[in-house]
N, C-alpha and C positions, 0 to 999 in steps of 0.2 A: 261568266267568271273562273267557273273550275279549268276551264281550259286554257286560260289566263296561265294560271299557278301552274298547271302542268308544262309549260313551255319555257320557265323561267330557268329550269335547270340545264336545259338546254343551252340557254341562254348564256348561263356563265359558263358552264363547260364549252363556249366557244372565246369568248373572252378569255381563258385561263391560258395560258400560250404551252403547246406542248413540249415535251421534254426529250429531246433527242439525244440519241445514247452515246456517249461521250468516252475516249479513251484514256485510259492514267495518263501522265505526262512521263515519258521515258527519261530520265538523266542521263544530260550529255557526259562523255567522258574525256578526257586529258588528250590535247592533239599535240602532234610534236610541230616543234617549227621546221622550215627547209632542212638541217642540217642533222632530219631525225631525233633532235633531243627534245625528250618533257623537261621542262622547266619546271612544274608545277603536278602536284597529284593533286590539286584542288581546282575543282569547279564550278561556276559559278551557277546556283539556279534561282528558280523561281523563289526561295525564300535566304536567298543569298547563298554564301559560301557552301560545299559540302564536300566532303573527302573520298575521294576515288579508292576504294580500299584492296580491291584484288586485281593482280595482274596476272597475265601468261608469259610465259618464258617461255619464247621462241625463236632462240639464241641458233643459227644453222647449223653451229660447229655440235647441236645437241647436247651440250653441259655449258655452262655460264657460271664462271667462276665469280662468287662473292666472297666478298673482302670485308676485312676487319675495319680497314679506312680505305678513304680512294686512291685506288692505285697500290693497298697496301699487302699486305698478305692474305694468302685466298686460304679462306675457312672453311669453306663447305663450295661443293659442286653443285648447281641444281642444272636438273634437265628439262628438254624443252618437254612441253606439255604440262608443267609441274603447274599449278596455281599457289601466288605465294599473295600474302599477305602486307600493306607497307605500314608500317611500323610510324605512328607518328607521335610526336613530343606532346606530351600532357595538356600545352599551351592550345586551346582551341584555333589561334588563329595560324598554329605550326605548321611545317609542312614537312612529308614525309623525303623529299627530296631536297638535297644539300648540292653545294659546289664544293670541290675539292680537285686541285690540282686541272682547276680552268674547265672542267667541266661538272655535268649533272650527275649525282648520285640519288636513288631509290631505297633508303633501308626497309628492308622488306622482314619478314619472320614465315618460314620456310615449313611447311608441315612433311613428315617424313612421309609417303607412301607407304610406310611400315607402322605407324601411328605416332612416331614421337616428334615433337617440338625442336628446332635445329633454332640454334643460336641467331638473335639478329646478325644481319650482315649489310653489304653495300652493295647492288649492281648498277653498272652505267643504267642510267634514264635516257637508253633510245631506242627506238621502234626497230634497228636492227635486234634486238635480246630480248625486248619486255612488250609485252600490247598491255594497255587497260580491259579492265574487263567492266559493262555496265549490269551490274548486280540486278538494278531496276527491270531491265531489258531479258533479264533471265526469267526474275519472278514472275512476270507479265507472259512470256512464252510457257512457261510452265502452267500459270494460272488457267490459260486457253488450252491447254493441253489435257486439261483434269476435266475441262467443262464437259 
């Protein structure tokens, strides 16, 4: 009888499924259309839409014009390699990308490498000038490196 009781924990352990290690789901990033334009800064995730807030300036001229209005006056020049933050409206369904002059524009706030925040301005939402950054991917990579 004692032998039978001794086998019960082993039998229960075999009935419980083993938990396989899993990886956190990494967020997607906005994808440009065939013309290279980003038409939204929002991406569908497993819990609805979320905002892609960080973008990398990749302008081949090494200086991206940031304007007050679509094709308007240049207020700031953003250097290639700078990371900018998309400026979304307070409406939770709003988008940081607007259409103006028939083209998509991303409203951004840049932080000057010397420390100050620059005023919000608009850059062309095109893969020739900007690239979305997946913050989830960066966090996951850092977490792996620190283990």
